[in-house]
C-alpha positions as CSV (number, residue, x, y, z in Angstrom):
1,M,97.9,-48.4,91.2
2,S,99.4,-46.8,88.1
3,D,99.5,-43.0,87.4
4,K,98.1,-41.2,84.4
5,Y,100.6,-42.8,82.1
6,G,100.8,-46.3,83.7
7,C,104.4,-46.0,84.7
8,H,104.5,-45.6,88.5
9,A,103.4,-49.0,89.5
10,H,105.8,-50.8,87.2
11,H,108.9,-48.9,88.3
12,T,108.0,-49.0,92.0
13,A,107.6,-52.7,91.8
14,F,110.8,-53.0,89.7
15,F,113.0,-51.2,92.2
16,K,111.4,-53.0,95.1
17,R,112.4,-56.4,93.6
18,Q,116.0,-55.4,93.4
19,S,118.2,-54.7,96.5
20,F,119.8,-51.3,95.8
21,F,122.6,-52.0,98.2
22,S,123.3,-55.7,97.3
23,K,126.9,-56.3,96.4
24,D,126.1,-59.0,93.9
25,Y,122.8,-57.5,92.6
26,G,122.1,-58.8,89.1
27,M,124.9,-61.4,89.3
28,E,123.1,-64.4,90.7
29,N,119.6,-65.8,90.0
30,D,119.0,-69.5,90.0
31,N,116.4,-69.4,87.3
32,K,117.6,-66.4,85.4
33,E,118.9,-68.2,82.4
34,E,115.9,-70.4,82.1
35,K,113.5,-67.5,82.4
36,E,115.4,-65.3,80.0
37,S,115.5,-68.2,77.4
38,K,111.8,-68.6,77.6
39,R,111.3,-64.8,77.4
40,E,113.5,-64.6,74.4
41,Q,111.5,-67.3,72.6
42,E,108.3,-65.4,73.3
43,L,109.7,-62.1,72.1
44,S,111.2,-63.7,69.0
45,K,107.8,-65.2,68.1
46,A,106.1,-61.8,68.7
47,D,108.7,-60.1,66.5
48,R,108.1,-62.5,63.6
49,Q,104.3,-62.1,63.9
50,T,104.6,-58.4,64.1
51,S,106.7,-58.3,60.9
52,H,103.9,-60.2,59.1
53,G,101.1,-58.2,60.6
54,E,99.9,-61.3,62.6
55,V,100.2,-60.1,66.2
56,D,97.2,-60.6,68.3
57,N,96.6,-58.0,71.1
58,V,95.9,-60.9,73.6
59,D,99.2,-62.5,72.8
60,I,101.0,-59.2,73.2
61,C,99.5,-58.8,76.6
62,K,100.8,-62.2,77.7
63,I,104.3,-60.8,77.2
64,H,103.7,-57.1,78.0
65,K,101.2,-57.5,80.9
66,E,100.6,-53.7,81.1
67,G,100.7,-53.0,77.3
68,L,102.4,-49.8,76.2
69,Y,102.7,-48.0,79.5
70,T,105.9,-45.8,79.2
71,T,104.5,-43.7,76.4
72,K,101.4,-42.9,74.3
73,V,101.5,-43.1,70.5
74,P,99.0,-43.0,67.6
75,D,97.3,-46.3,67.0
76,R,99.2,-46.8,63.7
77,N,102.5,-46.8,65.6
78,Y,101.3,-48.8,68.7
79,Q,102.8,-52.2,67.8
80,L,106.1,-50.7,66.7
81,F,106.6,-48.8,70.0
82,L,105.3,-51.8,72.0
83,K,108.3,-53.8,70.6
84,G,110.6,-50.9,71.3
85,Q,109.4,-50.7,74.9
86,Q,110.1,-54.4,75.5
87,R,113.6,-53.9,74.2
88,V,114.3,-51.0,76.5
89,I,112.8,-52.6,79.6
90,K,114.9,-55.6,79.0
91,Y,117.9,-53.4,78.7
92,F,117.3,-51.6,82.0
93,E,116.3,-54.8,83.8
94,D,119.8,-56.0,83.4
95,M,121.0,-53.8,86.3
96,V,124.1,-54.0,88.5
97,I,124.5,-51.5,91.4
98,K,127.6,-51.6,93.6
99,P,127.9,-48.5,95.8
100,E,131.2,-49.7,97.3
101,Q,132.7,-49.4,93.8
102,G,130.6,-46.4,92.7
103,I,129.0,-48.4,89.9
104,I,125.6,-48.3,88.3
105,R,125.3,-50.4,85.2
106,F,122.5,-51.3,82.8
107,S,123.3,-54.1,80.2
108,G,127.0,-53.5,80.8
109,E,126.9,-49.7,80.3
110,Q,127.9,-47.6,83.3
111,Y,125.5,-44.8,84.2
112,I,125.4,-41.9,86.8
113,L,122.5,-40.4,88.7
114,V,122.3,-36.5,88.7
115,R,119.8,-34.4,90.7
116,A,117.2,-33.1,88.2
117,A,117.1,-29.5,89.5
118,C,120.9,-29.4,89.1
119,M,120.6,-30.2,85.4
120,S,117.7,-27.7,84.8
121,I,117.3,-24.5,86.8
122,G,120.6,-24.8,88.6
123,F,122.7,-25.3,85.5
124,Y,120.7,-22.6,83.6
125,D,121.2,-20.0,86.4
126,M,124.9,-20.8,86.6
127,V,125.6,-20.5,82.9
128,K,123.5,-17.4,82.5
129,S,125.4,-15.7,85.3
130,I,128.6,-16.2,83.4
131,Y,127.3,-14.2,80.4
132,K,125.3,-11.6,82.4
133,D,127.5,-8.8,81.1
134,R,126.0,-9.3,77.6
135,G,122.5,-8.4,78.7
136,D,119.6,-10.6,79.6
137,K,118.5,-11.6,76.1
138,E,121.9,-12.5,74.8
139,A,122.8,-14.3,78.0
140,R,119.7,-16.3,77.8
141,E,120.3,-17.3,74.2
142,V,123.9,-18.3,74.8
143,T,122.8,-20.4,77.8
144,I,120.0,-22.1,75.9
145,S,122.4,-22.8,73.0
146,L,125.0,-24.3,75.3
147,L,122.5,-26.5,77.2
148,Y,120.8,-27.6,74.0
149,D,124.1,-28.5,72.4
150,I,125.3,-30.6,75.3
151,A,121.9,-32.5,75.5
152,H,121.8,-32.9,71.7
153,A,125.3,-34.4,71.8
154,I,124.4,-36.7,74.7
155,G,121.2,-37.8,72.8
156,K,123.2,-38.7,69.7
157,M,125.8,-40.6,71.6
158,D,123.2,-42.5,73.8
159,A,121.3,-43.4,70.7
160,K,124.4,-44.6,68.8
161,S,125.5,-46.8,71.7
162,F,122.0,-48.2,72.4
163,H,121.4,-49.0,68.7
164,S,124.7,-50.8,68.6
165,T,124.0,-52.8,71.8
166,M,120.6,-53.8,70.7
167,N,121.7,-54.5,67.0
168,L,119.1,-52.0,65.6
169,V,119.5,-51.1,61.9
170,D,116.1,-50.0,60.6
171,P,115.4,-46.3,61.3
172,M,111.9,-47.0,62.6
173,D,113.2,-49.7,65.0
174,K,115.8,-47.2,66.3
175,L,113.1,-44.6,66.8
176,S,110.8,-47.0,68.5
177,V,113.0,-47.3,71.6
178,S,113.4,-43.6,72.1
179,A,110.2,-42.8,74.0
180,T,110.7,-45.6,76.6
181,N,114.3,-44.7,76.9
182,Y,113.3,-41.1,77.8
183,A,110.9,-42.4,80.4
184,C,113.3,-44.9,82.0
185,L,116.0,-42.2,82.3
186,G,113.7,-39.7,83.9
187,W,113.5,-37.1,81.2
188,G,109.7,-37.3,81.2
189,S,106.8,-39.3,80.0
190,P,106.4,-38.7,76.2
191,V,103.2,-38.6,74.3
192,I,103.5,-38.7,70.5
193,R,100.6,-36.8,69.0
194,P,98.5,-38.1,66.1
195,E,99.6,-35.3,63.7
196,S,103.2,-36.6,63.8
197,N,104.7,-37.9,60.6
198,L,107.5,-40.3,61.5
199,T,109.2,-40.7,58.2
200,P,113.0,-40.7,57.7
201,D,113.0,-37.8,55.2
202,E,112.6,-34.1,55.0
203,N,108.8,-34.4,55.8
204,Y,109.6,-35.8,59.3
205,L,107.5,-34.2,62.0
206,M,107.1,-35.2,65.6
207,V,104.7,-33.3,67.9
208,L,105.5,-34.5,71.4
209,D,103.9,-33.7,74.7
210,F,106.5,-34.3,77.5
211,A,104.4,-35.0,80.6
212,F,106.3,-34.7,83.9
213,S,109.3,-33.1,82.2
214,F,112.1,-33.0,84.9
215,E,113.1,-29.4,83.8
216,A,109.6,-27.9,84.0
217,S,108.9,-29.8,87.3
218,S,112.1,-28.4,88.8
219,W,111.2,-24.8,88.0
220,I,107.6,-25.3,89.3
221,K,108.9,-27.0,92.5
222,Q,111.0,-23.9,93.3
223,G,107.9,-21.7,92.7
224,K,109.3,-20.0,89.6
225,K,107.1,-19.1,86.6
226,T,109.0,-18.1,83.4
227,D,108.1,-16.3,80.2
228,F,110.1,-18.7,78.1
229,P,110.2,-22.5,77.7
230,V,112.6,-24.2,80.1
231,C,112.8,-27.8,78.8
232,I,116.0,-27.1,77.0
233,M,117.9,-30.3,77.6
234,A,114.9,-32.4,76.9
235,T,114.5,-30.8,73.4
236,G,118.2,-31.2,72.8
237,Y,118.4,-34.8,73.9
238,S,115.2,-35.9,72.0
239,S,116.4,-34.2,68.7
240,G,119.9,-35.7,69.1
241,W,118.4,-39.2,69.6
242,C,116.0,-39.0,66.6
243,E,118.7,-37.4,64.4
244,E,121.0,-40.3,65.1
245,S,118.1,-42.7,64.4
246,F,117.1,-41.3,61.0
247,D,120.4,-39.8,60.0
248,I,118.8,-36.5,59.1
249,P,119.4,-33.1,60.8
250,L,116.7,-32.3,63.3
251,V,115.9,-29.5,65.7
252,T,113.3,-29.4,68.5
253,I,111.4,-26.4,69.7
254,E,109.2,-26.2,72.9
255,I,106.1,-24.1,72.0
256,Q,104.3,-24.7,75.3
257,C,105.7,-25.2,78.8
258,R,104.2,-26.0,82.2
259,A,106.8,-23.6,83.7
260,M,105.1,-20.8,81.7
261,G,101.6,-21.8,83.0
262,D,100.7,-24.0,80.0
263,E,98.9,-27.3,80.6
264,T,101.6,-29.4,79.0
265,C,105.2,-29.2,77.7
266,R,104.8,-29.5,73.9
267,F,107.7,-30.0,71.5
268,I,107.8,-29.7,67.7
269,M,110.7,-31.7,66.1
270,A,111.5,-31.3,62.4
271,P,114.3,-30.7,59.9
272,P,115.8,-27.1,60.3
273,S,114.3,-26.2,56.9
274,K,110.8,-27.0,58.0
275,I,110.7,-25.9,61.7
276,E,109.6,-22.3,61.1
277,E,106.7,-23.5,58.9
278,Y,105.5,-25.8,61.7
279,I,106.0,-23.2,64.4
280,K,103.8,-20.7,62.5
281,R,101.1,-23.4,61.9
282,Y,100.9,-24.4,65.5
283,S,101.1,-20.8,66.7
284,V,97.9,-20.0,64.9
285,K,96.3,-23.2,66.2
286,L,97.3,-22.7,69.8
287,F,97.5,-18.9,70.3
288,G,95.1,-17.7,67.6
289,V,97.7,-15.4,66.1
290,D,100.4,-15.8,63.5
291,K,103.3,-15.9,65.9
292,K,106.5,-15.2,64.0
293,P,109.3,-17.8,64.2
294,K,111.7,-15.1,65.6
295,D,109.5,-15.1,68.8
296,F,110.9,-18.6,69.4
297,F,114.6,-19.1,69.9
298,I,115.7,-21.8,67.5
299,P,118.9,-23.5,68.6
300,E,121.2,-25.1,66.2
301,F,123.5,-28.0,67.2
302,F,127.1,-26.7,67.9
303,Q,126.2,-23.4,66.2
304,R,128.8,-21.5,68.3
305,K,131.5,-24.1,67.4
306,R,130.7,-23.8,63.7
307,L,130.8,-20.1,63.9
308,E,134.2,-20.1,65.6
309,D,135.6,-22.6,63.1
310,A,134.2,-20.5,60.2
311,L,135.7,-17.3,61.8
312,K,139.1,-19.0,62.1
313,K,138.9,-20.3,58.5
314,S,138.0,-16.8,57.3
315,R,140.9,-15.3,59.2
316,D,143.3,-17.8,57.8
317,E,142.0,-17.2,54.3
318,L,142.2,-13.4,54.8
319,E,145.9,-13.7,55.9
320,R,146.6,-15.9,52.9
321,K,145.0,-13.4,50.6
322,V,146.9,-10.5,52.2
323,R,150.2,-12.3,51.6
324,E,149.3,-13.1,48.0
325,R,148.1,-9.5,47.4
326,T,151.3,-8.1,48.9
327,T,153.4,-10.2,46.5
328,E,151.1,-9.3,43.7
329,L,151.5,-5.5,44.4
330,M,155.3,-5.8,44.5
331,N,155.3,-7.5,41.2
332,R,152.8,-5.0,39.9
333,N,155.1,-2.1,40.9
334,L,157.9,-3.7,38.9
335,Q,155.6,-3.9,35.8
336,L,154.2,-0.5,36.2
337,K,156.7,1.3,34.0
338,Q,156.3,-1.2,31.2
339,E,152.5,-1.0,31.5
340,I,152.6,2.8,31.1
341,E,154.6,2.4,27.9
342,N,152.3,-0.3,26.7
343,R,149.2,1.9,27.6
344,K,150.5,4.7,25.5
345,K,151.0,2.4,22.6
346,A,147.5,0.9,23.2
347,E,145.9,4.3,23.3
348,G,147.3,5.0,19.8
349,E,145.9,1.7,18.6
350,I,142.6,2.3,20.2
351,K,142.3,5.7,18.6
352,K,143.0,4.0,15.2
353,L,140.4,1.3,16.0
354,N,137.8,4.0,17.0
355,E,138.3,5.7,13.7
356,E,137.9,2.4,11.9
357,L,134.8,1.6,14.0
358,E,133.2,5.0,13.2
359,K,133.8,4.4,9.5
360,R,132.1,0.9,9.8
361,V,129.2,2.3,11.8
362,M,128.6,4.9,9.1
363,E,128.7,2.2,6.4
364,R,126.4,-0.1,8.4
365,T,124.0,2.8,9.0
366,A,123.8,3.4,5.3
367,E,123.3,-0.3,4.6
368,L,120.4,-0.4,7.2
369,E,118.8,2.7,5.7
370,A,119.0,1.0,2.3
371,T,117.5,-2.2,3.8
372,N,114.7,-0.2,5.3
373,I,113.9,1.3,2.0
374,E,113.9,-2.2,0.4
375,L,111.6,-3.4,3.2
376,K,109.2,-0.6,2.5
377,D,109.3,-1.4,-1.2
378,F,108.8,-5.0,-0.4
379,A,105.8,-4.2,1.8
380,Y,104.3,-2.2,-1.1
381,V,104.8,-5.2,-3.5
382,V,103.3,-7.6,-1.0
383,S,100.4,-5.2,-0.4
384,H,99.5,-4.6,-4.0
385,D,101.2,-7.0,-6.3
386,L,100.4,-10.1,-4.3
387,K,97.0,-9.2,-3.0
388,A,95.6,-8.4,-6.5
389,P,96.1,-12.0,-7.8
390,L,94.7,-13.4,-4.6
391,R,91.5,-11.3,-4.9
392,A,91.2,-12.5,-8.5
393,V,91.5,-16.2,-7.4
394,S,89.0,-15.6,-4.6
395,Q,86.5,-14.0,-7.0
396,L,87.0,-16.8,-9.6
397,S,86.5,-19.5,-7.0
398,G,83.3,-17.8,-5.8
399,W,81.9,-17.4,-9.3
400,L,82.8,-21.0,-10.1
401,G,80.8,-22.2,-7.0
402,E,77.9,-19.9,-7.9
403,D,77.6,-20.6,-11.6
404,Y,78.5,-24.3,-11.7
405,G,77.3,-25.4,-8.3
406,D,74.6,-27.6,-9.7
407,V,77.0,-29.5,-12.0
408,I,80.0,-29.9,-9.6
409,D,79.8,-32.9,-7.4
410,E,80.4,-32.9,-3.6
411,D,84.1,-33.5,-3.9
412,G,84.4,-30.6,-6.3
413,Q,82.5,-28.4,-3.9
414,K,84.9,-29.3,-1.1
415,L,87.8,-28.5,-3.3
416,I,86.4,-25.1,-4.1
417,S,85.7,-24.5,-0.4
418,L,89.3,-25.5,0.4
419,L,90.6,-23.2,-2.3
420,T,88.6,-20.3,-0.9
421,G,89.9,-21.0,2.6
422,R,93.5,-21.2,1.4
423,V,93.2,-17.8,-0.4
424,K,91.7,-16.2,2.7
425,R,94.6,-17.7,4.8
426,M,97.1,-16.3,2.4
427,H,95.4,-12.9,2.5
428,N,95.5,-12.9,6.3
429,L,99.1,-14.0,6.3
430,I,100.1,-11.1,4.0
431,D,98.2,-8.6,6.2
432,G,100.0,-10.1,9.3
433,I,103.4,-9.8,7.6
434,L,102.7,-6.1,6.6
435,Q,101.6,-5.3,10.2
436,Y,104.7,-7.0,11.7
437,S,107.1,-5.2,9.3
438,R,105.6,-1.8,10.1
439,I,106.1,-2.0,13.9
440,G,109.1,0.2,14.9
441,R,109.5,1.4,11.4
442,I,106.4,3.4,10.9
443,K,105.7,5.6,13.9
444,E,102.3,6.9,14.9
445,E,102.0,10.1,17.0
446,K,101.5,9.2,20.6
447,R,98.5,10.6,22.4
448,A,96.4,10.1,25.5
449,V,94.1,7.0,25.0
450,D,91.3,5.9,27.3
451,L,91.7,2.1,27.4
452,N,88.1,1.6,28.6
453,M,86.9,3.1,25.3
454,L,89.6,1.4,23.2
455,V,88.7,-2.1,24.6
456,Q,85.0,-1.4,24.0
457,E,85.8,-0.6,20.4
458,V,87.8,-3.9,20.1
459,R,84.8,-5.8,21.6
460,D,82.5,-4.2,19.0
461,L,84.9,-5.0,16.2
462,I,85.4,-8.7,17.1
463,D,82.7,-11.3,16.5
464,I,82.3,-12.6,20.0
465,P,80.3,-15.9,20.2
466,E,77.3,-15.9,22.5
467,N,78.8,-18.5,24.8
468,I,81.8,-16.4,25.6
469,R,81.7,-13.4,28.1
470,V,84.3,-10.7,28.1
471,I,84.6,-9.1,31.6
472,I,86.5,-5.9,32.4
473,E,87.5,-6.5,36.1
474,N,88.3,-2.9,37.0
475,D,88.5,0.6,35.6
476,L,91.3,0.8,32.9
477,P,93.7,3.8,32.9
478,T,94.3,6.5,30.2
479,I,97.8,6.0,28.8
480,T,100.0,7.8,26.3
481,C,100.7,5.5,23.4
482,E,100.3,4.7,19.7
483,Q,96.6,4.0,19.7
484,T,96.7,1.7,16.6
485,R,99.4,-0.5,18.1
486,I,97.8,-0.9,21.5
487,K,94.5,-1.6,19.8
488,Q,96.2,-4.4,17.9
489,V,97.5,-5.9,21.2
490,F,94.0,-6.2,22.7
491,E,92.5,-7.4,19.3
492,N,95.0,-10.2,18.9
493,L,94.9,-11.3,22.6
494,L,91.0,-11.4,22.6
495,D,90.9,-13.1,19.2
496,N,93.4,-15.7,20.3
497,A,91.4,-16.5,23.5
498,I,88.1,-16.7,21.5
499,K,89.7,-18.8,18.7
500,F,91.0,-21.5,21.0
501,M,88.2,-21.6,23.6
502,D,87.1,-25.2,24.2
503,K,84.6,-24.7,27.1
504,P,80.8,-24.6,26.5
505,V,80.8,-21.4,28.6
506,G,83.8,-19.3,27.9
507,E,85.1,-16.4,30.1
508,I,87.7,-13.8,29.2
509,R,88.8,-11.3,31.9
510,I,90.7,-8.1,31.3
511,G,92.3,-6.4,34.3
512,C,94.9,-3.8,35.2
513,S,97.0,-2.9,38.3
514,D,99.2,0.0,39.2
515,K,102.8,-1.0,39.6
516,G,104.4,2.4,40.4
517,T,106.2,3.5,37.2
518,F,104.2,1.2,34.9
519,W,100.8,-0.4,34.4
520,E,100.5,-4.2,34.5
521,F,97.6,-5.7,32.3
522,T,96.2,-9.2,32.3
523,V,94.0,-11.0,29.7
524,A,92.9,-14.3,31.2
525,D,90.7,-17.0,29.8
526,N,89.3,-20.4,31.0
527,G,90.3,-22.2,27.7
528,P,92.4,-25.3,27.2
529,G,95.7,-23.9,28.6
530,I,99.2,-24.1,27.2
531,D,102.0,-26.5,28.2
532,E,104.9,-24.7,29.7
533,K,107.3,-26.2,27.1
534,Y,105.5,-24.1,24.5
535,Y,105.7,-20.7,26.3
536,K,108.5,-19.5,24.0
537,K,107.3,-21.1,20.8
538,I,103.9,-19.3,20.8
539,F,105.6,-15.9,20.5
540,Q,107.7,-17.0,17.4
541,I,106.4,-15.8,14.1
542,F,104.5,-18.3,12.0
543,Q,104.4,-20.9,14.9
544,T,101.0,-22.5,15.9
545,L,100.2,-25.2,18.4
546,S,97.4,-26.6,16.3
547,T,97.4,-27.5,12.6
548,R,95.8,-24.8,10.4
549,D,93.3,-27.3,9.2
550,Q,92.0,-27.6,12.8
551,I,92.0,-23.9,13.8
552,E,92.6,-21.2,11.2
553,S,95.6,-19.1,12.3
554,T,98.5,-17.3,10.7
555,G,100.9,-17.8,13.6
556,I,101.7,-14.0,13.5
557,G,99.2,-12.6,16.1
558,L,101.2,-13.3,19.4
559,S,104.5,-12.4,17.8
560,L,103.0,-9.1,16.7
561,V,101.8,-8.5,20.3
562,K,105.2,-9.3,21.7
563,K,107.0,-6.9,19.2
564,I,104.5,-4.0,20.0
565,I,104.8,-4.4,23.7
566,E,108.6,-4.5,23.7
567,N,108.8,-1.5,21.3
568,S,106.5,0.3,23.7
569,G,109.0,-0.2,26.5
570,G,107.1,-3.1,28.2
571,K,107.3,-6.8,28.9
572,L,105.1,-9.7,27.9
573,W,104.8,-13.1,29.7
574,I,102.4,-16.0,30.2
575,K,101.1,-18.3,33.0
576,S,98.9,-21.2,32.2
577,K,97.5,-24.5,33.5
578,I,96.4,-27.3,31.2
579,S,92.6,-27.6,31.0
580,E,92.2,-24.6,33.4
581,G,93.1,-21.6,31.2
582,T,95.8,-19.1,30.3
583,T,96.7,-15.6,31.5
584,F,98.8,-13.2,29.4
585,F,100.6,-10.4,31.3
586,F,102.1,-7.3,29.8
587,T,103.3,-4.0,31.1
588,L,103.4,-0.5,29.7
589,P,105.4,2.4,31.1
590,K,103.4,5.3,32.5
591,N,105.7,7.9,30.8
592,G,104.8,6.5,27.4
593,R,108.4,6.1,26.4
594,G,109.3,3.2,24.2
595,K,112.0,2.3,21.8
């Protein structure tokens, strides 16, 4: 009869076949070479078929009469671990036991037998008693770290030796022998759960149930129920073996333990960078709460050794720096008198430079004032001297279309329409330049403005198509600001969202949140979105992402918004996803202070 995992019958029969006290056990067998040769041929054939996906379950059973009986794995990994089991069983079948020489060998490697309780509860209690003066919590953590480190090192060394003996190179082949090895050495009967992801990279995850763990069994046998997981060496040994197999750092945490009253001993093995994420995920699944990773003690291989090495290195570095600093101070004292003299000389030069700097500042200020006057004059020229001819051209093109529409052919009509559009574009461009030049130069008196009313005014002012909805998500605040400027911000952001909307049903959402000393506003749409590489370009003056023949735009609107927000003491940024939409964020200080 076999037990729950199919192991008992095999091992009982195995050890009954061998004389434990035979002096020449494993040395003589008349048909051994012939049987081994035939067995090797069958295994070689099975390996070739497995590598080509041609293994038949019936053929496998001819070689492995009991199938995969040392472990349980997901169906997708069955054939792999079946081959691994055969390798390990072959390894342990080559056994030599000579009590008179104190020798136990498997495949030429010498082993020792140790009482399970000695390596679990006994070892734990002894080590913890050594550190009892540090308090229960720290003594426990030191003990767990020590036991884990020892087992982790043993696991790495066992794996390295086994892989070399069996000539295993592929990481998955190396891993495939791990479970049967644990079972044959008495660590427990491993069950690899389906949610495991056995890949040799940072996404590696093994969720392992360790049935009959020798550590939990030892605690239970002595009638001790704990409030912490006790399978410390099993977690260390398994992580060490798999770390050596995949050549990636791994750590194993026991999240359920039979010694704590749980139904099974469950391990989670993953890279250190991922372990906390998996612990949180399984805590919610198993316990129904978000159990914080700090509730589990996460050991790190040879952590104490690394800390001591780091401390020694830091101490040596500190001593070196002290010597260097001492020498530096001695040299500095010798230079002090010379530096004092040099400082006096430098102070005189600095005073002279300050005077020169003040003179240059005054000159530069005068230049800037003159430039501002020129800009103001230029704005006047643009506003009046350039707009007048444009109005004339616009009127003439309109009259031309009205008076001679019946004699001008279709191409001519298109040219007149193109001319009218270009005149309108130029007019809008001039208005945009004028508005941009006035920001920061022409100040408006700040006053309290109810943004709910202001946004409603903007909505009434803009021609919003019927297929686009503008939604105010929450009540907007009353802020102290230059009303005209903030109105321009909402006008341009809404106009921009409407102009580029590509969905049959458009949606624009305006929201606000309190961020302490400032307000954070959002204007979001479900339009075409903007590629991240254009996030800076869209705020540059005269820059557009579409040609002006496709969508009429001056390329000034968003640069105008950016300048107004920054002059008001706020910030402007964007988040967007292609085909999903764009959200503009901007902040305004509550105190109303800007540049």
